[in-house]
KEDO-346429 format. One line per field, with one value per residue: residue number from 1; x, y, z of N, C-alpha, C, CB in turn. Coordinates in nm, 2 decimals. Atoms other than C-alpha are relative to their C-alpha. Last residue first. Glycine has a CB too. Layout:
pos: [NUM	...]
n.east: [X	...]
n.north: [Y	...]
n.up: [Z	...]
ca.east: [X	...]
ca.north: [Y	...]
ca.up: [Z	...]
c.east: [X	...]
c.north: [Y	...]
c.up: [Z	...]
cb.east: [X	...]
cb.north: [Y	...]
cb.up: [Z	...]
This chain:
pos: [120	119	118	117	116	115	114	113	112	111	110	109	108	107	106	105	104	103	102	101	100	99	98	97	96	95	94	93	92	91	90	89	88	87	86	85	84	83	82	81	80	79	78	77	76	75	74	73	72	71	70	69	68	67	66	65	64	63	62	61	60	59	58	57	56	55	54	53	52	51	50	49	48	47	46	45	44	43	42	41	40	39	38	37	36	35	34	33	32	31	30	29	28	27	26	25	24	23	22	21	20	19	18	17	16	15	14	13	12	11	10	9	8	7	6	5	4	3	2	1]
n.east: [0.07	0.15	0.09	0.09	0.13	0.10	0.09	0.07	0.14	0.09	0.13	0.01	-0.07	-0.15	-0.02	-0.08	-0.11	-0.07	-0.14	-0.09	-0.13	-0.06	0.07	0.14	0.05	0.15	0.06	0.14	0.12	0.08	-0.05	0.10	-0.05	0.02	-0.12	-0.07	-0.05	-0.12	-0.11	-0.05	-0.07	-0.12	-0.09	-0.06	-0.09	-0.12	-0.04	0.12	0.00	0.10	0.08	0.03	0.13	0.04	0.15	0.09	0.07	0.07	-0.03	0.06	-0.08	0.10	0.10	-0.07	-0.11	-0.06	-0.15	-0.06	-0.15	-0.09	-0.14	-0.11	-0.12	0.03	0.12	0.04	0.12	0.08	0.12	0.10	0.11	-0.07	0.00	-0.07	-0.14	-0.04	-0.14	-0.05	0.12	-0.02	0.01	0.07	0.11	0.12	0.02	-0.03	0.09	0.14	0.05	0.00	0.12	0.12	-0.01	0.02	0.14	-0.01	-0.13	-0.08	-0.12	-0.11	-0.12	-0.12	-0.11	-0.02	-0.14	-0.07	0.09	-0.08	0.06	-0.04]
n.north: [0.13	-0.01	-0.02	0.10	-0.05	0.10	-0.10	0.01	-0.02	0.01	0.06	0.13	0.10	-0.03	-0.13	0.00	-0.10	0.01	-0.02	-0.01	-0.05	-0.13	-0.08	0.01	0.14	0.01	0.12	0.02	-0.07	0.09	0.14	0.10	0.13	0.11	0.09	-0.03	-0.14	0.00	0.07	-0.09	-0.11	0.06	0.03	-0.13	-0.04	0.08	0.01	-0.04	-0.13	0.00	-0.12	-0.07	-0.07	-0.07	-0.01	-0.01	0.12	0.01	0.12	0.00	-0.07	-0.04	0.10	0.13	0.03	0.13	0.01	0.00	0.01	-0.06	0.04	-0.10	0.04	0.05	0.07	0.03	0.07	-0.05	0.08	-0.08	0.09	0.11	-0.01	-0.12	0.02	0.04	0.05	-0.03	0.00	0.05	-0.11	0.03	-0.09	0.08	0.07	-0.08	-0.12	0.03	0.10	-0.06	-0.09	0.08	0.05	-0.12	-0.04	-0.14	-0.04	-0.09	-0.06	0.02	-0.08	0.07	-0.07	-0.12	-0.02	-0.07	-0.09	-0.12	-0.06	-0.13]
n.up: [0.01	-0.03	0.12	0.03	0.04	0.04	0.05	0.13	-0.01	0.12	-0.02	0.07	-0.08	-0.01	-0.06	-0.13	-0.01	-0.13	0.02	-0.11	0.05	-0.05	-0.09	0.03	-0.02	-0.01	0.06	-0.02	0.06	0.09	-0.02	0.02	0.05	-0.09	-0.01	-0.13	0.01	0.09	-0.06	-0.10	0.07	0.05	-0.11	-0.05	0.10	0.00	0.14	0.08	0.06	0.10	-0.01	0.12	-0.01	0.12	0.01	-0.12	-0.01	0.12	0.07	0.13	0.11	0.09	0.01	0.03	-0.10	0.01	0.00	-0.13	0.02	-0.09	0.03	-0.02	-0.07	-0.13	0.00	0.14	0.00	0.11	0.05	0.08	0.04	0.06	0.15	0.04	-0.02	-0.14	-0.02	-0.13	-0.09	-0.14	-0.09	-0.12	-0.03	0.00	0.12	0.11	0.01	-0.02	0.09	0.13	0.01	0.02	0.14	0.09	0.01	0.00	-0.05	0.08	-0.07	0.09	-0.03	0.05	0.07	-0.08	-0.02	0.11	0.07	0.04	0.12	0.03]
ca.east: [-7.62	-7.40	-7.03	-6.83	-6.55	-6.22	-5.88	-5.70	-5.44	-5.09	-4.86	-4.52	-4.44	-4.53	-4.87	-4.88	-5.14	-5.37	-5.62	-5.98	-6.29	-6.58	-6.82	-6.72	-6.36	-6.19	-5.83	-5.61	-5.41	-5.15	-4.87	-4.93	-4.69	-4.84	-4.69	-4.95	-5.07	-5.10	-5.32	-5.54	-5.59	-5.68	-5.93	-6.08	-6.13	-6.28	-6.53	-6.72	-6.44	-6.45	-6.13	-6.00	-5.82	-5.54	-5.37	-5.00	-4.79	-4.66	-4.57	-4.56	-4.44	-4.61	-4.40	-4.08	-4.28	-4.51	-4.70	-5.07	-5.29	-5.66	-5.93	-6.28	-6.60	-6.97	-6.89	-6.53	-6.42	-6.05	-5.85	-5.50	-5.27	-4.93	-5.12	-5.04	-5.14	-5.48	-5.64	-5.99	-6.20	-5.92	-6.05	-5.94	-5.84	-5.63	-5.34	-5.34	-5.52	-5.39	-5.05	-4.98	-5.10	-4.85	-4.56	-4.66	-4.71	-4.37	-4.32	-4.67	-4.88	-5.23	-5.53	-5.87	-6.16	-6.49	-6.58	-6.95	-7.21	-7.02	-7.24	-7.06]
ca.north: [2.54	2.85	2.77	2.81	3.06	2.99	3.15	2.88	2.92	2.80	2.93	3.02	3.31	3.58	3.42	3.14	3.08	2.79	2.86	2.76	2.77	2.56	2.27	2.06	2.18	2.49	2.57	2.87	2.68	2.56	2.72	3.08	3.33	3.68	3.95	4.22	4.22	3.84	3.87	4.14	3.93	3.62	3.82	3.97	3.62	3.49	3.76	3.74	3.55	3.25	3.23	2.88	2.70	2.45	2.35	2.28	2.17	2.51	2.57	2.86	2.75	2.65	2.47	2.68	3.00	3.17	3.48	3.47	3.55	3.47	3.39	3.41	3.24	3.31	3.54	3.64	3.81	3.90	3.85	3.98	3.84	4.03	4.36	4.39	4.03	4.08	4.22	4.28	4.28	4.37	4.42	4.18	4.32	4.03	4.25	4.53	4.35	4.00	4.09	4.41	4.24	3.96	4.20	4.38	4.04	3.90	3.53	3.41	3.12	3.08	3.04	2.92	3.04	2.93	2.68	2.61	2.43	2.12	1.87	1.64]
ca.up: [2.94	2.88	2.88	3.21	3.20	3.38	3.45	3.64	3.91	3.96	4.23	4.08	4.33	4.08	4.00	3.75	3.47	3.37	3.10	3.07	2.85	2.97	2.93	2.63	2.67	2.53	2.59	2.67	2.74	2.99	3.19	3.09	3.24	3.28	3.06	3.14	2.77	2.79	3.10	2.94	2.62	2.83	3.03	2.72	2.57	2.89	2.95	3.28	3.46	3.71	3.90	3.94	4.22	4.25	4.57	4.53	4.23	4.12	4.48	4.72	5.06	5.39	5.65	5.62	5.59	5.33	5.43	5.34	5.05	5.09	4.84	4.99	4.90	4.81	4.51	4.55	4.88	4.86	5.17	5.26	5.53	5.58	5.63	6.00	6.06	5.92	5.60	5.46	5.14	4.90	4.54	4.27	3.93	3.81	3.71	3.97	4.25	4.23	4.07	4.26	4.58	4.52	4.48	4.80	4.98	4.89	4.95	4.90	5.04	4.89	5.11	4.99	5.20	5.37	5.10	5.14	5.36	5.46	5.65	5.89]
c.east: [-0.08	-0.06	-0.14	-0.08	-0.08	-0.13	-0.11	-0.08	-0.06	-0.14	-0.08	-0.12	-0.01	0.08	0.15	0.00	0.07	0.12	0.06	0.14	0.09	0.12	0.05	-0.08	-0.15	-0.03	-0.15	-0.05	0.04	-0.11	-0.07	0.07	-0.12	0.04	-0.01	0.12	0.09	0.06	0.12	0.12	0.07	0.09	0.14	0.10	0.07	0.10	0.13	0.03	-0.13	-0.01	-0.09	-0.08	-0.02	-0.13	-0.03	-0.14	-0.09	-0.07	-0.08	0.05	-0.08	0.06	-0.11	-0.10	0.05	0.10	0.05	0.15	0.06	0.14	0.09	0.13	0.10	0.13	-0.03	-0.12	-0.04	-0.13	-0.07	-0.11	-0.10	-0.10	0.08	0.02	0.08	0.15	0.02	0.15	0.05	-0.13	0.01	0.00	-0.08	-0.12	-0.13	-0.02	0.03	-0.09	-0.16	-0.05	0.00	-0.12	-0.13	0.00	-0.02	-0.14	0.01	0.12	0.08	0.12	0.11	0.11	0.10	0.11	0.01	0.15	0.07	-0.10	0.07	-0.07]
c.north: [-0.01	-0.14	0.00	0.04	-0.12	0.07	-0.08	0.13	0.00	0.03	-0.01	-0.08	-0.14	-0.10	0.02	0.14	-0.02	0.10	0.00	0.03	0.02	0.04	0.13	0.09	0.00	-0.15	0.00	-0.12	0.14	0.08	-0.10	-0.13	-0.09	-0.13	-0.12	-0.09	0.03	0.14	0.00	-0.07	0.09	0.11	-0.05	-0.02	0.13	0.05	-0.07	-0.02	0.03	0.15	0.01	0.12	0.08	0.07	0.08	0.01	-0.01	-0.14	0.00	-0.12	0.00	0.09	0.02	-0.12	-0.14	-0.02	-0.15	-0.02	0.01	-0.02	0.08	-0.06	0.11	-0.04	-0.05	-0.08	-0.02	-0.09	0.07	-0.10	0.08	-0.11	-0.12	0.01	0.12	-0.01	-0.03	-0.05	0.03	0.02	-0.06	0.12	-0.03	0.09	-0.07	-0.08	0.08	0.12	-0.02	-0.09	0.07	0.08	-0.08	-0.04	0.12	0.06	0.15	0.04	0.09	0.06	-0.04	0.09	-0.10	0.09	0.13	0.00	0.07	0.09	0.13	0.05]
c.up: [-0.12	-0.01	0.05	-0.13	-0.04	-0.04	-0.07	-0.02	-0.14	0.03	-0.12	0.04	-0.06	0.08	0.02	0.05	0.13	-0.01	0.13	-0.04	0.12	-0.09	0.04	0.09	-0.03	0.02	0.02	-0.08	-0.05	-0.06	-0.10	0.01	-0.01	-0.06	0.10	0.01	0.13	-0.01	-0.09	0.07	0.11	-0.07	-0.05	0.11	0.04	-0.10	-0.02	-0.15	-0.08	-0.06	-0.12	0.03	-0.13	0.02	-0.13	-0.04	0.12	-0.01	-0.13	-0.08	-0.13	-0.11	-0.11	-0.02	-0.03	0.12	0.00	-0.01	0.13	-0.04	0.09	-0.05	0.01	0.08	0.14	0.00	-0.15	0.00	-0.10	-0.05	-0.07	-0.05	-0.07	-0.15	-0.05	0.00	0.15	0.01	0.15	0.08	0.14	0.09	0.13	0.04	-0.01	-0.13	-0.13	-0.01	0.02	-0.10	-0.14	-0.02	-0.04	-0.14	-0.09	-0.01	0.03	0.07	-0.10	0.07	-0.09	0.03	-0.06	-0.07	0.08	0.03	-0.12	-0.07	-0.04	-0.12]
cb.east: [-0.08	-0.07	0.02	-0.10	0.01	-0.02	0.06	-0.09	-0.03	0.01	-0.07	0.12	-0.06	0.01	-0.07	0.14	-0.06	0.06	0.03	-0.01	-0.02	0.05	-0.02	-0.05	0.02	-0.07	0.06	-0.08	-0.11	-0.05	-0.01	-0.07	0.11	-0.15	0.12	-0.09	-0.11	-0.05	-0.04	-0.11	-0.09	-0.03	-0.06	-0.11	-0.07	-0.03	0.00	-0.04	0.13	-0.14	0.10	-0.09	0.00	-0.02	-0.06	0.04	0.10	0.10	-0.03	0.05	0.13	-0.12	-0.06	0.09	-0.06	0.07	0.06	-0.06	0.05	-0.02	0.03	0.01	0.06	-0.09	0.01	0.12	-0.11	0.07	-0.09	0.07	-0.06	0.09	0.06	0.14	0.05	-0.07	0.10	-0.09	-0.07	0.12	-0.14	0.06	-0.09	0.01	0.12	0.15	0.03	-0.01	0.07	0.15	0.01	-0.02	0.13	0.11	-0.05	0.10	0.11	-0.09	0.09	-0.03	0.03	-0.02	0.06	0.05	0.08	-0.06	-0.03	0.12	-0.16	0.15]
cb.north: [-0.03	0.10	-0.11	-0.03	0.10	-0.09	0.11	-0.12	0.14	-0.14	0.06	-0.08	-0.01	0.14	0.00	-0.05	0.14	-0.14	0.14	-0.13	0.14	-0.01	-0.08	-0.14	-0.04	0.05	-0.13	0.12	0.01	-0.12	-0.05	0.02	-0.05	0.00	0.08	-0.03	0.10	-0.04	-0.14	0.03	0.09	-0.11	-0.10	0.10	0.03	-0.15	0.15	0.14	0.02	-0.04	0.13	-0.10	0.10	-0.10	0.07	0.11	-0.12	0.00	-0.12	0.13	-0.07	0.08	-0.02	-0.04	0.00	-0.03	0.08	-0.11	0.11	-0.05	0.03	0.04	-0.12	-0.11	-0.13	-0.07	0.07	-0.01	-0.04	0.07	-0.08	-0.06	0.12	0.01	-0.13	-0.13	0.10	-0.08	-0.13	0.07	0.07	-0.13	0.01	-0.11	-0.11	0.04	0.09	-0.06	-0.13	0.04	0.10	-0.10	-0.08	0.10	0.03	0.06	-0.04	0.12	-0.11	0.07	-0.02	-0.04	0.10	-0.03	0.01	0.14	0.11	-0.04	0.02	0.02]
cb.up: [0.12	-0.09	-0.10	0.11	-0.12	0.12	-0.09	-0.01	0.07	-0.06	0.12	0.04	0.14	0.06	0.14	-0.02	-0.01	0.03	-0.08	0.08	-0.08	0.14	0.13	0.02	0.15	-0.13	0.06	-0.04	0.09	0.08	0.15	-0.14	0.09	0.05	0.03	0.12	-0.01	-0.14	0.04	0.11	-0.08	-0.11	0.10	0.04	-0.14	-0.04	-0.07	0.03	-0.08	0.05	0.01	-0.09	0.12	-0.12	0.12	0.09	0.01	-0.12	0.08	-0.08	-0.02	0.07	0.13	0.11	0.15	-0.13	0.11	0.09	-0.10	0.15	-0.15	0.14	-0.08	-0.01	-0.09	-0.08	0.08	-0.14	0.12	-0.12	0.12	0.10	-0.04	0.07	-0.07	0.04	-0.05	0.11	0.00	0.06	-0.01	0.07	-0.11	0.10	-0.02	0.00	0.12	0.14	0.01	-0.03	0.11	0.11	-0.02	0.03	0.14	-0.11	-0.08	-0.05	0.05	-0.14	0.15	-0.16	0.09	0.14	-0.13	-0.02	0.11	-0.09	0.02	-0.01]
């Protein structure tokens, strides 16, 4: 098998309207497409896609589930914007040898990283 790229990362959510307000209103993502009568929302980001889908008994939001990072243009501004919006920070902001990162939570408790690689 030869994997070409990540097709999409899907995140389970309980309330699609509330989640859209966070992902679109707070994070600034732009909807690319939807399915399931608007219960499945996709955001194209670079070469991949982030999808929000309805949780059920077998697929629930979790603070210990799949992790993903959103690469931002301006890390300091992103952090300021998130703090202003009252977003919960789980870890950081922190600086490593290769990046700046902070772990936040969406309205359902799913964790995601805000990330900025350092220049080489």
